[in-house]
N, C-alpha and C positions, 0 to 999 in steps of 0.2 A: 504494500500500500504506500510506503514511503516513496518508492520510485515514481509512482503515479503522481503523488503530490509534488515531488520535485520537478517532474516534467511540466505539470500544470503551472507551477510557479515560474519556471524558466520561460514558458510560452507567454505567460501573462506579463512578464517583465520585459519581453522583447518588443520594441516598438514596430518592428517590421517582420511580419511572418511570411515566409516563402514556402509555398506548398507546391510540390511538383508530383502529380500522379505518376506512379511507377510505369504505367503503360506509355507515357510520353518520352521515356528515356530510350535513346537509340545508341548504337555503337559509334565509336569515333569515325569509323569508315562509312557510316550511314546505314549500316545493315541492321536488320531487326535482331535484337538479342533476346535472351531469355525473358519470359514473363510467366508468372505463376499460372495464369489463365490459358497459356498457350500462345504461340506466335500467331496462329490464325485469328484468334480473338483480338490480339493486339492490333493486327492489321485492320480488322473490322472496326475497332474503336477509333483508330486514327482516321480511317476513311469516313466514318460517321461524323467525326468532328470537323472534317474538311481539311485535315492536315495531309492526307494522301488522296490522290486521284483514284477513283474507282477503276478496278481492273476490268477490261473487256474480255469476255469469255468467248 
């Protein structure tokens, strides 16, 4: 419980909170790297958000 309280205190004291969803992180070379939900889901999320162009099948 103390870790949660410490985390809450640190977030509360920080005037600038940066949150980056993990599916938005890509490799240095621009490739799709691991994502707990699977790379296919990662591509779907990025396409849905407009960060990637839809693939033509």
